[in-house]
N, C-alpha and C positions, 0 to 999 in steps of 0.2 A: 486784271483782277485786283481787287482791293486787298492789301496786306500791310502789315506794320513792319517795316524794314528795321532790323536791329543793326547796330554798329558792330556787334560782336557775333560772329558765327560760331556754331558748335565746333570746337576742336579744329579750327582751320578749314572747315568745309565751305570754302568760299568760291568754288568754281561756278561758272555761269550756268544757267538753266539748260541751255541748248547742248552743251558739251557733257552734261552729267547723266549717268544712268540712274542714280538714286537721288531723290529729292526729299530732303528733310523739311518738315514743317511742324509748327507748334499749334496745338489746339487747347488753349488755356481756359478750360471750362470745367466747373464742378457744381453745376446747378442742381444735380439730383443726388449729391452725396448724402448718404443715409446716416453717417456718424460724424466724423470730424472733417470739415472742409479744409481746403488749402491746396488741392492738386492743381488749381489754376496757375499757381506760381512756379510750377516745376519747369516748364520750358525755358523761361528767362533765367532762373537760378542755375539750371544745368549749363546753359551757355556761359554764364559768368564763371562758374566753378570749373568748367572744362579746361581752362587754362592751367589748372593745377595737375593735370594728368598728361602722360606721354602719348604721343601719336602712335608709337609702336606697341603692338600687342605680342608678348611672348607666347601667348596661348595659340595664336594663329601664325606666328612668325611672319607678320605682315604689318605694314605701316599705313595708316589711313591717308597720309599725304601722297601715297603712290597712286591714288585714284582721284577722278574728277567727281566731286560730290557737291551738290548745291544745297545750301541752307536757305530755304525760301522765306524764312521768318515766321512770325506768329500771325495767325488769323485774328482779326479784331472782332471777337465773338460777343454778342449781347448776352448779358447775364439773365435777363428776365424772360427769354423766349427759347426754350429747348428746341422747338421745331425750327426756328430760324437759324440757331447755331448749328444744328445738324445739317441743315440745307447748305450752309456756307462750307462746311467740311466736305459735303458731298460734291459740290461744284469744284472745289479745289482738287479732290481726288480724281474726278472725271477729267479735269484738265491734265493732270499728271499721266493718267492712264492713256488718254487720247494722244499724248505726246510720246507714247511708247517708252515711258520711264516708270520707275518703281517708287511708290510713296513710302516714306518712313516717318510716321507721325509720333510726335512727343505729346502725350496728354499731360494734364487733364485727367478727369475721371474716366472710367472704363466705357461709359456710354458713347464717348466720341469715336470708338472703334466701329460702331454700327454702320454709319454712312460709307465708310471706306470699304468695309466688307461687302456692302450692297453693291457699290460700284465695281469692286473687284469681281463679284459673281456675274455681273452683266458682261464683263469682258471675258471671264473664264468660267463658263457655266459648270464645268466639271471640277471646280475648285474644292479643296479641303481647307479646314481651319485647324491649326494647332494652337491650343490655348493653355498657357502657363498661368496658374492663379492659385490662391488659397481658397477661393470661394467658387461655388458652382455657377452663380449668376444666372440661374435657371428659373427664377420666379416668373409666374405669369404676369404679375404686377407687384408693385410695392405701394401699399396704402392707396390702391386703386389706380396707380399711374403705370401704364404699360412701358413707357420710356423711362428707364431708370438704370443706373449702373448695376443694380441688383438683378436686372432682367435682360442685360445686353446679349448674353449668349442664347437665351431663349428666343429673343428676336432674331438672332443670327440663324437659329434653327428654323424659324419661320421661313427664312429665305432659302436655306441650303437643304433642309430636310434631314432624314435619318442617315446615320453612319458617315457623315461628312465633317464632324467636329470631334477632335481628339483632345481630351482634357488631361492635364498633368499637374500634380502638386495639390489637388483639391483636398481640403480637410475641413471645410465649413460650409454649411447650408442647412436648409430646413429638411425635415424628414421627407416631405412631399417632393422636394427637388431631387434628393437622392433616389427615391423610389421611382419617380418619373424618368430619370436619366437612364435607368436600366430596365424600364418597362418593355417587356418583350425582347430585351437584349438588342434593341434597334436604335433608340433615340440618340444616345451619346456613346462615345468610346472613352470611358474614364479609366485612367491607368496610373500606376506609380511610375516614378521617373526611371526605374530600372527596366521598364519595358518599352522605353522610347525607341530602341532599335527595331522592335517588331513593327511599330507604327511606321517608321521610315521605310521599312521593306514593303509594307502593305500599300503605302501611298505611291511608292515608285516615282514615276516621272510626272505625275499629275501636278497641276499648279497648287501652291500652298500659300495661304495668308497666315502669318504668325503674329499672335497677339500676346504680349507679356504684361501681365499685371504684376508689378514689382512686389506686392505683398505675398507672392509665392515664396520670397526669401523669408527666413526666420527672423522675427523681430529682434532677436538678440544681436543680429548684425545689421538689421534694417528697420529701425523703429520709426523712420520718417514716412509713415503712410497713414491714411485715414482709418483703416480697419485692420490693425495688426492681428495676426493669428499665430499662436504658438505652434511649433512643430514643423516649421518650414524647411526648405532646402538651404544649403550653403551657397555662397558665391561661386565656389568652384564647381559645385554640382550644376548650377545654372549655366556656367560657361561651357561645361562639358556637354550639356544638352544642346547648346547652340552649335557646338562643333558637330554633334550628331545630325542635326537638322540641316546643316550646311550642304549635305548631300542631296537635298531636295530642291525642287524648282520653286523657290520663294519669289512670289510676284509682288509682295507688299508686306508691311509689318508695322507694328506700333509698340510703344512702351508707355505704360500708363500708371497712375496712382501713386507717384511720388508726391508727398506733401512735405516739402523741405523744412518747414518751420517747426515740425514736431521733433526734429533732431538738431539741436543747436550746435552739436559738434561738427556737423557737415559731413559725417561719415556716410549717411544714407545717400546724400547727393553725389558724393564721390563714387559710391558703388553704382548708382544709377548711370553716371557718366561712363564708367567703364563698361557696364552692360551695353550701353548704347554704342560705344566704340566696337565692342565685339559683335554686336548685331549688324553694324555697317559692314564689317569684314565678312560676316556670315553671308550677307546678301551679295557682296562682291565675289565671294567664292562661287556662289551659285551662278552669277553672271559669267564668270570665267569658264565654268564647266559646260556652258551651253554653246 
């Protein structure tokens, strides 16, 4: 498969593909960004800046170097063709799932989650999605375009149907999106972070895909994103949420919407790298429990 091999892996995740349970890959695409572009640079910048953080997590009392994790590199995605870019992500996800491994994708904008979710659902038809985000992402379309980072969760609902998507941290969207999400109390399961435990209990042992839009974090600590929204959660609240979902059967995940150049201090990228480290350990805890 075509890929762009980087000389620097994320935080020492340099194990070979065959021996690894988790496969990290980058999807540097932001062709449908509706406000400030730049998320395409996140995967490469996160790899470079990850050398500045420790491999040990005091939150999980675990070290990322204790595990075999493969960094597959970035996909060489075309900027002018959303359909072709999504197809390339889909093919990569299929390769990872068919190899009995778990994909962990670094976006890019949130639309890149869609083909991974689609492939995950083909392998795990009873799958649920847990979605951390500031935005509903439930538009039917954006300016007439059905494939947009503003509609990615609506497209996921087209695949999964009612009561299979759990949203946390949502604080922005159109009136129509919010009304549709709770229509008949069936479409979405939209909750505050303090009810995450109830979702974990309800999902039980079913397969889960976890998608993290980093603008769920408050912009006072995470300004490096294309659509910042006041009123977000703290870094520790997000880490505690990951610890809570580590009890679930996570079969794949992604982290999206870091736009590093909007935070010249580098603090947003550092936070994103730590969240990715904790996400790797969350998935490893899931693997160890099975």
